[in-house]
TIVOKE-520246 format. One record per residue: x, y, z of N, C-alpha, C, O in turn; residue number from 0. Coordinates in steps of 0.1 Angstrom, whole numbers. Layout:
N
NODE n.c1 n.c2 n.c3 ca.c1 ca.c2 ca.c3 c.c1 c.c2 c.c3 o.c1 o.c2 o.c3 num
NODE X Y Z X Y Z X Y Z X Y Z NUM .
...
This chain:
248
NODE n.c1 n.c2 n.c3 ca.c1 ca.c2 ca.c3 c.c1 c.c2 c.c3 o.c1 o.c2 o.c3 num
NODE 935 1329 739 941 1333 751 931 1341 760 925 1350 755 0 .
NODE 930 1336 772 920 1342 781 925 1345 795 934 1338 800 1 .
NODE 919 1355 801 922 1357 816 913 1347 824 903 1343 819 2 .
NODE 917 1344 836 909 1336 845 913 1338 859 923 1345 861 3 .
NODE 905 1334 868 909 1335 882 908 1321 889 901 1313 885 4 .
NODE 916 1320 899 916 1308 907 904 1307 916 902 1316 925 5 .
NODE 895 1298 913 882 1297 920 884 1289 933 878 1292 943 6 .
NODE 892 1278 932 894 1270 944 907 1262 944 913 1261 933 7 .
NODE 912 1259 955 924 1251 956 922 1240 967 917 1242 977 8 .
NODE 927 1228 963 926 1217 972 938 1208 972 942 1203 961 9 .
NODE 945 1205 983 956 1197 984 952 1182 983 945 1177 992 10 .
NODE 956 1175 972 952 1161 970 961 1152 977 957 1141 982 11 .
NODE 974 1155 976 985 1147 983 995 1157 989 993 1169 988 12 .
NODE 1006 1152 994 1016 1160 999 1022 1169 989 1028 1180 992 13 .
NODE 1021 1165 976 1028 1174 966 1019 1175 953 1025 1179 942 14 .
NODE 1006 1173 954 997 1176 943 986 1185 947 979 1182 957 15 .
NODE 984 1196 940 974 1205 943 963 1205 931 967 1206 919 16 .
NODE 951 1204 935 940 1206 925 936 1221 925 933 1226 936 17 .
NODE 936 1227 913 931 1241 913 920 1241 902 921 1234 892 18 .
NODE 910 1249 905 899 1251 895 900 1266 891 900 1275 899 19 .
NODE 899 1268 878 900 1281 872 887 1285 866 880 1277 860 20 .
NODE 883 1298 869 870 1303 864 873 1313 853 881 1323 854 21 .
NODE 867 1311 841 868 1320 830 859 1331 831 849 1331 839 22 .
NODE 860 1342 824 850 1353 824 836 1348 821 835 1338 813 23 .
NODE 826 1354 826 812 1349 824 809 1348 810 801 1339 806 24 .
NODE 814 1356 801 810 1356 787 818 1346 779 816 1345 767 25 .
NODE 828 1339 785 837 1331 777 835 1316 781 831 1313 792 26 .
NODE 837 1307 771 837 1293 773 849 1287 765 852 1292 754 27 .
NODE 855 1277 770 866 1271 763 861 1257 758 858 1248 766 28 .
NODE 860 1255 745 856 1242 740 868 1234 738 877 1237 730 29 .
NODE 868 1222 745 880 1214 744 876 1199 743 864 1196 745 30 .
NODE 885 1191 739 883 1176 738 889 1170 751 898 1175 757 31 .
NODE 883 1159 755 887 1152 767 901 1147 766 904 1139 758 32 .
NODE 910 1153 774 924 1149 774 934 1160 770 946 1159 772 33 .
NODE 928 1171 764 937 1182 760 943 1190 772 939 1187 783 34 .
NODE 951 1200 769 958 1207 779 957 1222 777 954 1227 766 35 .
NODE 961 1230 787 962 1244 785 976 1248 789 983 1241 795 36 .
NODE 980 1260 786 992 1266 791 989 1279 799 981 1287 795 37 .
NODE 996 1279 811 995 1291 819 1006 1300 815 1018 1296 815 38 .
NODE 1003 1313 811 1013 1322 806 1018 1331 818 1010 1338 824 39 .
NODE 1030 1330 822 1035 1337 834 1039 1351 830 1040 1355 818 40 .
NODE 1041 1359 840 1044 1374 837 1057 1376 829 1058 1386 822 41 .
NODE 1067 1367 830 1079 1368 823 1078 1362 809 1088 1361 802 42 .
NODE 1066 1357 805 1064 1352 792 1066 1337 791 1062 1330 782 43 .
NODE 1072 1331 802 1073 1316 802 1060 1310 804 1050 1316 808 44 .
NODE 1059 1297 800 1047 1290 800 1048 1277 808 1059 1271 808 45 .
NODE 1037 1273 814 1036 1260 820 1024 1253 815 1013 1258 816 46 .
NODE 1026 1240 810 1015 1233 805 1009 1223 815 1016 1216 822 47 .
NODE 995 1222 815 988 1213 825 976 1208 818 969 1215 811 48 .
NODE 974 1195 820 963 1188 814 950 1193 820 949 1196 832 49 .
NODE 939 1193 812 926 1196 817 920 1183 823 919 1173 816 50 .
NODE 917 1184 836 913 1171 843 897 1169 844 893 1159 849 51 .
NODE 890 1179 838 875 1177 838 871 1174 823 879 1176 814 52 .
NODE 858 1170 822 853 1166 809 847 1178 802 843 1188 809 53 .
NODE 846 1177 789 841 1189 781 827 1193 785 823 1205 784 54 .
NODE 818 1184 789 804 1188 793 804 1195 806 794 1202 809 55 .
NODE 814 1194 814 814 1200 827 825 1212 827 835 1211 834 56 .
NODE 821 1222 820 832 1232 817 830 1246 824 835 1256 819 57 .
NODE 822 1246 834 820 1258 842 834 1262 848 837 1274 848 58 .
NODE 842 1253 852 855 1255 857 865 1247 849 862 1236 844 59 .
NODE 878 1251 849 889 1243 843 897 1237 855 903 1244 863 60 .
NODE 897 1224 856 904 1217 867 918 1212 863 920 1206 852 61 .
NODE 928 1216 871 942 1212 869 947 1205 881 943 1207 892 62 .
NODE 956 1195 879 963 1188 890 978 1192 888 984 1188 879 63 .
NODE 983 1200 898 996 1205 897 1006 1199 907 1003 1199 919 64 .
NODE 1016 1192 902 1026 1186 912 1037 1196 915 1041 1203 907 65 .
NODE 1041 1196 928 1051 1205 932 1065 1199 930 1069 1190 937 66 .
NODE 1071 1203 919 1085 1199 916 1094 1210 919 1090 1222 919 67 .
NODE 1107 1207 923 1116 1218 928 1121 1227 917 1133 1227 914 68 .
NODE 1112 1235 911 1117 1244 900 1119 1258 905 1124 1267 898 69 .
NODE 1115 1261 918 1118 1274 924 1110 1285 917 1113 1297 918 70 .
NODE 1099 1281 909 1092 1291 901 1077 1289 902 1072 1292 913 71 .
NODE 1071 1283 893 1056 1283 893 1051 1273 904 1042 1276 911 72 .
NODE 1058 1261 905 1054 1252 915 1054 1257 929 1045 1255 937 73 .
NODE 1065 1265 932 1066 1271 945 1055 1281 947 1049 1282 958 74 .
NODE 1052 1289 936 1041 1299 937 1028 1292 940 1020 1297 949 75 .
NODE 1025 1281 933 1012 1274 936 1011 1270 950 1000 1271 956 76 .
NODE 1021 1264 955 1021 1258 969 1023 1268 980 1019 1266 992 77 .
NODE 1030 1279 977 1034 1288 988 1028 1302 987 1027 1309 996 78 .
NODE 1024 1306 974 1020 1320 972 1006 1322 967 999 1332 969 79 .
NODE 1001 1312 959 989 1313 952 977 1313 962 977 1305 972 80 .
NODE 967 1321 960 955 1321 968 943 1321 959 944 1324 947 81 .
NODE 931 1317 964 919 1319 957 917 1333 952 921 1342 960 82 .
NODE 912 1335 940 910 1348 934 922 1353 927 922 1364 920 83 .
NODE 933 1346 927 945 1350 920 942 1350 905 935 1341 900 84 .
NODE 946 1360 898 944 1362 883 955 1355 875 967 1357 879 85 .
NODE 951 1348 865 961 1341 856 957 1344 842 946 1348 839 86 .
NODE 966 1341 833 963 1342 818 966 1328 812 977 1322 815 87 .
NODE 957 1323 805 959 1309 799 957 1309 784 951 1318 779 88 .
NODE 962 1299 778 960 1297 763 956 1282 762 962 1273 767 89 .
NODE 945 1280 754 941 1266 751 928 1266 743 923 1277 740 90 .
NODE 923 1254 740 929 1241 743 940 1238 734 940 1243 722 91 .
NODE 949 1229 738 961 1225 730 962 1210 730 958 1204 739 92 .
NODE 969 1205 720 973 1191 720 964 1182 713 952 1184 710 93 .
NODE 970 1170 708 963 1160 701 960 1148 709 957 1137 704 94 .
NODE 962 1149 723 960 1138 732 945 1139 737 942 1147 746 95 .
NODE 936 1132 731 922 1132 735 916 1119 731 921 1111 723 96 .
NODE 905 1116 737 898 1103 736 892 1101 722 884 1110 717 97 .
NODE 897 1091 715 891 1087 702 879 1079 704 879 1067 703 98 .
NODE 867 1085 705 855 1078 709 849 1070 697 841 1062 700 99 .
NODE 854 1073 685 848 1066 674 854 1052 672 848 1044 665 100 .
NODE 865 1049 678 872 1036 677 863 1025 685 858 1028 695 101 .
NODE 863 1013 679 856 1002 685 865 993 694 860 984 701 102 .
NODE 878 996 694 887 988 702 886 991 717 883 1002 720 103 .
NODE 888 981 725 888 983 740 900 992 743 910 994 735 104 .
NODE 899 999 754 908 1010 758 916 1007 770 911 1001 780 105 .
NODE 929 1010 770 938 1009 782 943 1023 784 950 1029 776 106 .
NODE 941 1028 796 945 1041 800 957 1039 811 955 1032 820 107 .
NODE 968 1045 808 980 1044 817 985 1057 821 989 1065 813 108 .
NODE 984 1060 834 988 1073 839 999 1072 850 998 1063 859 109 .
NODE 1009 1080 849 1020 1080 860 1018 1093 867 1019 1104 861 110 .
NODE 1016 1093 880 1015 1105 888 1003 1113 884 992 1108 883 111 .
NODE 1005 1126 881 995 1135 876 991 1132 861 983 1139 856 112 .
NODE 997 1122 856 993 1117 843 978 1112 844 972 1109 833 113 .
NODE 973 1110 856 959 1106 858 950 1118 854 938 1115 850 114 .
NODE 954 1130 854 946 1142 852 938 1141 838 926 1141 838 115 .
NODE 945 1140 827 938 1139 814 929 1126 813 919 1126 806 116 .
NODE 934 1115 819 926 1103 819 913 1104 827 903 1099 823 117 .
NODE 913 1112 837 901 1115 845 891 1122 836 879 1118 835 118 .
NODE 896 1132 828 887 1139 819 881 1129 808 870 1130 804 119 .
NODE 890 1121 803 885 1111 793 875 1101 799 865 1099 792 120 .
NODE 877 1097 811 867 1088 817 854 1094 819 844 1089 817 121 .
NODE 854 1106 825 842 1113 827 834 1116 814 822 1116 814 122 .
NODE 842 1119 804 835 1121 791 829 1107 786 818 1107 781 123 .
NODE 837 1097 787 832 1083 783 819 1080 790 810 1074 784 124 .
NODE 819 1082 803 807 1079 811 795 1088 806 784 1083 805 125 .
NODE 798 1100 803 787 1110 799 781 1105 786 768 1106 784 126 .
NODE 789 1101 776 783 1097 763 779 1083 762 774 1078 752 127 .
NODE 781 1075 773 776 1061 773 785 1052 766 780 1042 760 128 .
NODE 798 1055 766 808 1046 759 808 1033 767 812 1033 779 129 .
NODE 804 1021 761 803 1009 768 813 999 765 812 987 770 130 .
NODE 824 1002 757 834 993 754 843 991 767 844 1000 775 131 .
NODE 851 980 768 859 978 780 870 989 781 877 992 771 132 .
NODE 872 994 793 882 1004 796 889 999 809 883 996 819 133 .
NODE 903 999 808 911 995 820 920 1006 823 929 1010 815 134 .
NODE 919 1012 835 927 1023 840 938 1017 848 936 1010 858 135 .
NODE 951 1020 845 962 1017 853 968 1030 858 971 1040 850 136 .
NODE 970 1032 871 976 1043 877 989 1039 884 989 1031 893 137 .
NODE 1000 1045 880 1013 1042 887 1018 1054 895 1019 1065 890 138 .
NODE 1021 1051 908 1027 1061 917 1038 1054 925 1040 1042 924 139 .
NODE 1045 1062 933 1056 1056 941 1050 1049 953 1053 1037 954 140 .
NODE 1042 1055 961 1038 1049 974 1023 1053 976 1017 1061 968 141 .
NODE 1017 1048 986 1003 1050 989 1000 1065 991 990 1070 986 142 .
NODE 1010 1072 997 1007 1087 999 1007 1095 986 1002 1106 986 143 .
NODE 1011 1089 975 1011 1095 962 998 1092 954 996 1098 943 144 .
NODE 990 1082 959 978 1078 952 967 1088 955 964 1090 967 145 .
NODE 961 1094 945 950 1103 948 938 1101 939 938 1095 929 146 .
NODE 927 1105 945 913 1103 939 910 1088 937 902 1084 928 147 .
NODE 917 1080 945 915 1066 944 901 1061 948 895 1053 942 148 .
NODE 895 1068 958 881 1064 963 871 1068 952 861 1061 950 149 .
NODE 874 1079 945 865 1083 934 865 1072 923 854 1069 918 150 .
NODE 876 1068 919 877 1057 909 871 1044 913 864 1038 906 151 .
NODE 872 1041 926 866 1029 931 850 1030 931 843 1020 928 152 .
NODE 846 1042 933 831 1044 932 826 1043 917 815 1038 915 153 .
NODE 835 1047 908 832 1046 894 830 1031 890 821 1027 882 154 .
NODE 838 1022 897 837 1008 894 823 1002 897 818 993 890 155 .
NODE 817 1008 907 803 1003 911 793 1008 901 783 1001 899 156 .
NODE 796 1019 894 786 1025 885 788 1021 870 778 1021 863 157 .
NODE 800 1017 867 803 1014 853 810 1000 852 822 999 853 158 .
NODE 802 990 849 807 976 848 818 974 837 825 964 838 159 .
NODE 819 983 827 829 981 817 843 987 821 852 985 813 160 .
NODE 844 992 833 856 998 838 864 989 847 858 983 856 161 .
NODE 877 987 845 886 980 854 896 990 859 899 1000 852 162 .
NODE 902 988 871 911 997 877 922 990 884 920 981 892 163 .
NODE 935 993 881 946 987 887 956 999 891 961 1006 883 164 .
NODE 959 1000 904 969 1009 909 982 1001 911 982 990 916 165 .
NODE 993 1007 908 1006 1001 908 1016 1010 916 1017 1022 912 166 .
NODE 1022 1005 926 1032 1012 934 1046 1008 930 1049 996 930 167 .
NODE 1054 1017 927 1068 1014 923 1077 1013 935 1087 1005 935 168 .
NODE 1075 1021 946 1083 1020 958 1074 1021 971 1075 1031 977 169 .
NODE 1067 1011 974 1058 1011 986 1067 1014 998 1078 1009 999 170 .
NODE 1061 1022 1007 1069 1025 1019 1065 1016 1031 1054 1010 1031 171 .
NODE 1074 1015 1041 1070 1008 1053 1057 1014 1059 1056 1026 1060 172 .
NODE 1048 1005 1062 1035 1010 1068 1024 1011 1057 1013 1013 1061 173 .
NODE 1028 1010 1044 1017 1011 1034 1008 999 1035 996 1001 1031 174 .
NODE 1013 988 1039 1005 976 1039 998 973 1026 986 971 1025 175 .
NODE 1006 974 1015 1001 974 1002 1000 959 997 1010 952 997 176 .
NODE 988 955 993 985 942 988 984 941 973 982 930 967 177 .
NODE 984 953 966 982 953 952 995 951 944 1005 946 949 178 .
NODE 994 956 931 1005 954 922 1017 963 926 1015 975 931 179 .
NODE 1029 959 923 1041 967 925 1050 966 913 1048 957 904 180 .
NODE 1059 976 912 1068 976 901 1064 988 892 1058 998 896 181 .
NODE 1068 987 879 1066 998 869 1052 995 863 1048 984 860 182 .
NODE 1044 1006 862 1031 1005 857 1030 999 843 1020 991 841 183 .
NODE 1039 1002 834 1038 996 821 1040 981 821 1035 974 813 184 .
NODE 1049 977 830 1051 962 831 1038 955 836 1035 944 832 185 .
NODE 1031 962 845 1018 956 850 1008 955 838 1000 946 838 186 .
NODE 1009 965 829 999 964 818 1002 952 809 993 944 806 187 .
NODE 1015 950 806 1018 939 796 1017 925 803 1015 915 797 188 .
NODE 1018 925 817 1016 912 824 1002 908 823 999 896 822 189 .
NODE 992 918 822 978 914 820 974 913 806 965 906 802 190 .
NODE 981 921 797 977 921 783 990 918 775 996 927 770 191 .
NODE 994 905 773 1006 902 766 1006 905 751 1016 906 745 192 .
NODE 994 906 746 992 910 732 983 922 731 971 922 734 193 .
NODE 989 933 727 982 946 727 977 950 713 972 961 711 194 .
NODE 978 941 704 975 945 690 961 949 688 958 957 678 195 .
NODE 952 945 697 938 948 695 932 959 704 920 961 706 196 .
NODE 942 967 710 938 978 719 942 992 715 951 993 707 197 .
NODE 934 1002 720 939 1015 720 945 1019 733 938 1016 744 198 .
NODE 957 1024 733 964 1027 746 967 1042 747 972 1048 738 199 .
NODE 963 1048 758 966 1062 761 976 1062 773 973 1056 783 200 .
NODE 986 1070 771 998 1070 781 1002 1084 784 1005 1092 775 201 .
NODE 1001 1087 797 1005 1101 801 1013 1101 814 1010 1093 823 202 .
NODE 1022 1110 815 1030 1110 827 1044 1116 824 1046 1123 814 203 .
NODE 1054 1114 833 1067 1119 831 1074 1114 819 1071 1102 815 204 .
NODE 1083 1121 812 1089 1117 800 1095 1103 800 1093 1095 790 205 .
NODE 1103 1100 810 1109 1087 811 1099 1075 811 1101 1065 805 206 .
NODE 1088 1077 819 1078 1067 820 1071 1065 806 1068 1054 803 207 .
NODE 1068 1076 800 1061 1075 787 1070 1069 776 1065 1060 769 208 .
NODE 1083 1072 776 1092 1066 766 1094 1051 769 1093 1044 759 209 .
NODE 1096 1047 781 1098 1033 784 1085 1025 781 1085 1014 776 210 .
NODE 1074 1032 785 1061 1025 782 1058 1022 768 1054 1012 764 211 .
NODE 1061 1032 759 1059 1031 745 1068 1019 740 1064 1011 732 212 .
NODE 1081 1019 744 1090 1008 740 1084 994 744 1084 985 736 213 .
NODE 1079 993 756 1074 980 761 1061 976 753 1060 965 750 214 .
NODE 1053 986 751 1040 983 744 1042 979 729 1036 970 724 215 .
NODE 1052 986 722 1054 983 709 1059 968 708 1056 961 698 216 .
NODE 1067 964 718 1073 950 718 1062 940 720 1064 928 717 217 .
NODE 1050 944 725 1039 935 727 1028 937 716 1017 933 718 218 .
NODE 1033 942 705 1024 942 693 1015 954 691 1006 953 682 219 .
NODE 1017 964 699 1008 976 698 1012 984 686 1024 989 685 220 .
NODE 1003 986 676 1007 994 664 1009 1009 668 1002 1013 677 221 .
NODE 1017 1016 661 1020 1030 664 1007 1038 663 1005 1048 670 222 .
NODE 998 1034 654 985 1041 652 975 1039 663 965 1046 663 223 .
NODE 978 1031 673 969 1028 683 974 1032 697 969 1028 707 224 .
NODE 984 1040 697 989 1046 710 989 1061 709 993 1067 699 225 .
NODE 984 1067 720 983 1081 721 990 1085 734 988 1079 745 226 .
NODE 999 1095 733 1007 1098 745 1008 1113 748 1007 1121 739 227 .
NODE 1010 1116 761 1012 1130 765 1023 1130 775 1021 1125 787 228 .
NODE 1035 1135 772 1046 1135 780 1047 1148 788 1048 1159 781 229 .
NODE 1047 1148 801 1048 1160 809 1062 1164 810 1070 1160 819 230 .
NODE 1067 1174 802 1080 1179 802 1082 1188 814 1073 1197 817 231 .
NODE 1093 1187 821 1096 1196 832 1103 1209 826 1109 1208 815 232 .
NODE 1101 1220 833 1107 1232 829 1122 1231 830 1127 1223 837 233 .
NODE 1130 1240 823 1144 1240 824 1148 1243 839 1158 1237 843 234 .
NODE 1141 1252 846 1144 1254 860 1143 1242 868 1152 1239 877 235 .
NODE 1132 1234 866 1130 1222 874 1141 1212 871 1146 1205 880 236 .
NODE 1145 1210 858 1155 1201 854 1168 1204 861 1175 1196 866 237 .
NODE 1172 1217 861 1184 1222 868 1184 1219 883 1194 1214 889 238 .
NODE 1172 1221 889 1171 1219 903 1172 1204 907 1176 1200 918 239 .
NODE 1169 1195 897 1170 1181 899 1184 1175 894 1186 1163 895 240 .
NODE 1193 1185 890 1206 1181 886 1206 1174 872 1216 1167 869 241 .
NODE 1196 1177 864 1196 1171 850 1199 1182 840 1193 1193 840 242 .
NODE 1208 1179 831 1212 1188 821 1204 1185 808 1206 1174 803 243 .
NODE 1196 1194 804 1188 1192 791 1198 1192 779 1205 1201 778 244 .
NODE 1197 1181 771 1206 1181 759 1203 1192 749 1191 1196 747 245 .
NODE 1214 1197 743 1212 1207 733 1207 1201 720 1212 1190 716 246 .
NODE 1197 1207 713 1192 1201 701 1200 1205 689 1198 1202 678 247 .
């Protein structure tokens, strides 16, 4: 558990903010590519966010925060947070990280800010010279939701083992979209009808992760070759969206 301060803030889309956190000078957080941290709020509640940078580039901790209508932390990030704001975090957490020892080709599937941990995995893969085939699929609603797209396209020029497919589920009028449409998981199996020989990493909203896992299992993907990170919404956010969380 460490204190940190907000070093920089950058609006990536209409509802996604990139923030970079600076740890105290004497501290370093050793993490694996794809893991997450929790921000501990003053009332003790926690918000989990994937680390979007790679372990070798750990001067700052990069997060991609989507503004969901929770009336709490998301509102604070977009309406009240400023550079130099002090926060308390705990990490690294989670078992969602790049298994670099595997020889199988890799498929990365991100929905929305599910791209964040995949970005960290890719930057790590490039750093260590991982040369096996990697195919990144990013699923968003419309063009305005697609972020860091130009950075990924630049990676394609530098890393011939990387492929990239963006998929829009609800293109808007004026998007002039010539690429893939529909659900991102369906785009994956359209290109890879037999997944038995792949490692698949899946991150994004819970419904997208659940449906994706079902689709991939049906295409021969063993349970031992899928790694997932489901971005759970807070109780406040679920209530704001009119969703009642089932009692366990």
